[in-house]
N, C-alpha and C positions, 0 to 999 in steps of 0.2 A: 444577449446569447450569441452563439457564430451559427449558422447557419447547418453546420454536420453536428454539435449537440442539440439543434431544431427537430433534424429530422432524425438523432435517436432517440430524443424523447417519446416525438411523434408516432416512431415505431414499436417502444417499450409501452407507454399506454395504451397501443392498439392489441395488444398480448389480455387474453382475459385474466382477473383480478390472480387466481386459483394460478395457472403458471408461473405468474410471477413469481409469486411465493415459493410456490416449489423451483425453478429455478434457484433463489435465497439460500433454501435447506439447499439444496443438491453441491452448489457451493462451502455450506457449514459440511458438509461429511468428506469433502476434499481433506484430511490429515494421512498421514503413514506412522507410522512406528520407527523408528530407527533402532536396529539394537543395538548399536555401536552408542549408541546415547545412555546416558544413564536412568532408569524407568524415576526415578528425585528427581532430575531436572520437567521428566516430563510432569510428574505432580507440582512441581515450583513453579511453573511456567500458568501451569491449569489457573493457578491464586490470580494470575497476572491476569490472564485473558478474562478472567471474572471484574477484575478491575478495570479495562478497559473498555469492556462492555459495559458497565455501570452509569460511567464518565457518559460513553455514549447514549444511551437511553433516558439521563441525566438534560443532555446538550438538544437532544430532539433529533438524532438522527439512530432514527429507527432503525436502516436496514445493514447499517453496522454492528450494530449492538446484537441483532438476530445473528448474522452468520457469529460470532464469539459463542455466540447463548451455544448456536448447534453444532461448533466446532469441541466445542468445551462436552459438551454431552454425550459425541458422537465419540468422543477419544477416552474419554470415561468410565462408558455404560460397553463401550465394544474393542477399541481397537488394543488399549494400555493391557487387555488381560494376555494378547496377540507377545506380549515382551517376553524376551525368553529368563529374563531376569524379576520377573511382575513379584515373585514371591516370597522378593528379599527388601520390597517396600513396607518400612515397620505402619503396624497398626495403624497407632493417633494419626500418620498422615495418609492410612486411608481413610480414618475417621471425620478427618478433615475433612477432606475430598468427597465424601459419603454428606455431608453438612451441607458440602458447597452446591451440591447435586440435586439437594433436596429445596436450595435456595430457585434456583437455578430453571429447574422443570413448569413451574406456575409461571416463570415470568417468559419464560419464550413459548409457551401456549398464548399467553395474555396478549405477548407484542405481535404473534402471528394472526392475529384477530384483527387487531389495529390494525396493520397490514393491509389484511384484507379490506378492511374498509376502506382508506387510504385510496388503496390501485381500483375502489367499485366507484368512487368519485373520480377520480381519475380517467377511470374507463369510458362512466360517462359523460365527463366532458368533450373526450375526444371525439365520442360518435355523434355529440349537438355542433362540434368546430367541424368536424368530416360535414355530414350535411350542408352547412354552411358553404365551406369552398365546394363542394359541389352545385347551390347554386351558385354561386359563384363562378365557378367553370361555367356553367351555359346560360351567363349570363354575359360573358368573356366572350363566349361564342359565338351566343348571335348578334352582340357587336359588332365583331369583325365581318362579319357574312355581309349588315346591314353598309357599313362602310367599305365594304370593294365592292358595294352593287350601286353603292350613291360613286363612287372611285367611275366606274364603269360607264355609269348614265353622262355624269362631269365631257369623260373620253370622247364619249359621242358627241356631246353638242361640240364639242371643239372641232372635234371636226368637221361637222357638218358647218363650219361659218365656212369666208370665205376662201381658198388658198393663199392669199395671196395677203395674207394677216400673220405675221410672226406670233405662234402660237406656244406661251408659256411652255415650259417644261412640270406635265404634270408627277406626283409621286407615284410611283405605288402605295397600294393601302399598307402593303406591311410599313411602310415607309414613312405614311403620314400619321396614322390609325392609333390613337388613343386610348387603350383596355385599363377595366382597371382593376387596381390590384385586390388579392384577396384579404381579410385584415387581421391583423396577426392574432395570434393561436391564446387566450386566456389561461391564469390556472399556472400551478405548483408545480408540476411532472419532474421527476428524475431521468437523467441516462442512464441506460442500461449497459456496461462492460465485457458482459459474459453471458451474450445472451447464447452463444454457441458455445464449446470444446478448446478453451486458447488454442493455437497453433504448436505443433511438438518445433522443439530443434533441430533442425536438421543433422544429425549425430545421432550419432548410436544408444545415448545415455535420452534416460525419461528423465522431465520438467520433479523436480523436488519440492512440491506443495507444501508452503511456512508455514507451520503450526497459528501462529496469527498471520490471520490472510492480511495486503494493503487491503488498507480503505478504499467504501465509496465516495466517488468526491458528492459530498450533501449538499454543497452552496455554491455558487457561481468562487473562480480566485480566475484570475487573471497570472497567476504563475504556471510556470511548466515545468513538470516535478518527472523526471524517470519513474518508469516503470513495472510490474513484474507482472509479466504472463499476459499483458494490458491492465493491469490492474496499479491506479496509484500508487507509489507510495509519498508517505506521509512526510513532511519536511521534519528531521535533527534539529533543536535548538543548540548552540553550544555556548554554555560560555564564554567571553571571548577571554578571558582571564585561567580560564581551568589549563589547558598545556602550559605557562609557566609557574602555577603553583603546584602542580603534581610534580615539574621538574624539581623541584625547588625541594619538595618531600622527599625527590627519589637520589638527590647529587647526595649525600654516605652513600648509596649505595653504587655511584656513575662514577665518582673517586675511585672505589675497587674494583671498575669492571661488572658489575654487576647486572641485571637487570632487575627492576621491578613494575608490579605489575597492577591494574584498578578496575572497579567496576563502575560503567557509565550506570546510574541509576534516574527517574526520575519521573515524569506524569505524564500523562496526555492532558491537552487541553485543548479544545475548538480542534482537533484536528491534527495537531502538531504536536510532537515529543518533545519533548526538554530536559535538557539534563540536567538535573538541582542538584545531585551529590557526586560527586567519587570517593566510591569505597576500597580503602587499603585491607586487602586482608592478608591473613599470618602465611608465610609462602615459601617457597627457597627459589634464590636464584642463584641464575651464573652468566658467564660471559655473554651467553647466547640463546635460551630461555627464563624462564620461570612459571612455577605451576604454584596455585592457590591451594592452602591448606582450613581444613576443619573449612569447609563451607553453609555450614549449618548455622556462622556466624551471621555471616552474608546472609542471609534468607532470616534469618532473626529479625537485623535488622533492617530490611525490606519491609520485613511485613509492617514487625511496629510501625514505620514510618508513610506505607500502601506506596510504595517505591515498583517504579517495572523495570526493567532491565534493556538497557537502549547498547550496551556493547560493552568495548573495555578499551582501556590505554595503555601500555607500556614503553619503554625507554629500549632504546639499542646503542649500547653507552659507547662502542668502538666502529659502529656500521651507520650507514644510510636508513633512510629511511624507505622501508619497504614489508613485503609479507612472507616471509620463509617457511617454509616445507609443514614448519611445526604449528608458526603462525595461521596459516590455512584452516589446520585443522580446528585450532581454538576459532576460527573466525566461522567455522561450517555449522559445529554447535551455538554459538549464538546466533547465525541468518537463519536456521532450521526453527529454533522457534522467534523469532521476528524480522520479517526482510530487511527491515529498517536498520540493523543492527550494524554500527560501524567501529570501525577498530584503527585508533587513535597512535600512530607509531612516533615517538618523538626520539632524534636524533642530534641533543645537544653539541657533540663532534664538528658533526658540517652544518650545525643550526637549520636542522629540516624539519618539517613539518608533515605527516603524510595521515590526511585521512581515506582509508581504503572499505574496500566489502568483496567480497566473492561474486563474480557476474553471475546474474542470475540463469542469463539462457546457456551457463559454459561452466564457469568453473564450481560453483554447488555443483553439480549433477556430480561433476568429476570427480570432485574431492570425499564429494559424500559416497561416492561408490568405491573410493581411494582404501585397501586393507592396509599399509606399510605403518609405521611408527617410526617417533626418534625423526635426526631427521631423511630426508630420501629424495631422490629430483623426481620436479614434474617436466612436465612442456613450457614451455612460453609461449607457445601462438596455436589455439586462440590463447587469448591473454585469461586466464583465471581469474585475476584483481582488476580493480583497476578501482582510479581515483571517484571517488565518489562526489553525484552533483544535488545531493535530497538536502546537505546541511546548512545550516543558516548562523553562522557567528555574529552573535549576537554580546558586542561590551559592556553593555547597561544590566546584563543579566549576573544576577548569584549565584555562586556555587559554592555547595560545604565539602570539605575534608575530612573523612571519617576514617581516620588510619586506627583500626582492630588490634595493630599491632601492638599497641601501647597496652 
């Protein structure tokens, strides 16, 4: 473990267990409802949130599971009612949500107690190690003092010898004194990356918290992944064959200069998001846009196969790979639900493939506050989107292409 993470671990374990749980719960309440996102989309994402939390719980990532359960409860016990279109949510959708709430609430309470027990053990271990550290520190200071006195005596003896004798150089005590080092700290402790409020960007837009937050790291990793408000983004694994297979399906549309889009869906496994399916819905396409029809079919398929929405893919038949103003607003709706959500753009005419997302420090805030529709100009500086770095191409991974148009 690096020195930085060791310090984070020690700082976290020094907190009272109840304070640590309160911090987790606070992050779990950081969810806002955007009036421009249909309420049905929130209900849809809520089901995915619970699926992810259950996976985290099964894998032993208790903190990630607790945060997601808290997000779910905060959203559907309090925040969703403030949506201006709340009354349009069908009764059967609300019923499913109520059943999930009854399932999640006792899970969250039980998880809270587990975390308190875990944090209590870590806090006791911290106090024991701190006591040992103080003892070792006192021993080190005592040894340094004795070393300094010995050096002074040796220097005095040398000075009293015959002045004609060449006196070898005696190093200062600080140069040669050997002091004991403190033993390593034992125990499994978790770093904290949100002990304080994340810094606000230096512009007028307030941060837009994602509905499903990035994860807390719960195991050591050599990978350096980007972050969202100080929290590590999970890696998204993209099957290497996905793009070619999608372009093959889109070929008839591309020949007619029409865009085609699909939904990227998959699973959460060991803190990685894996794209396993591309769902091509019924849709309407033009030369520079595409819109999905009958989204309920998409939701139904994902529910049947326990799939999480991880972004979208679409073609640019005659243009290069980039995100248009309309694409930016589409991507915003995905990233509001899941910060790791990506947009894959295939530009066959230029043999380009782009993997994009809105910049979390600026693009998300700007687009979320933009009320224009259709194609309209946006500023280019600072950038509104970027080439993502949290994807991993896997040439051995399989992907299913589900065409709901048939």
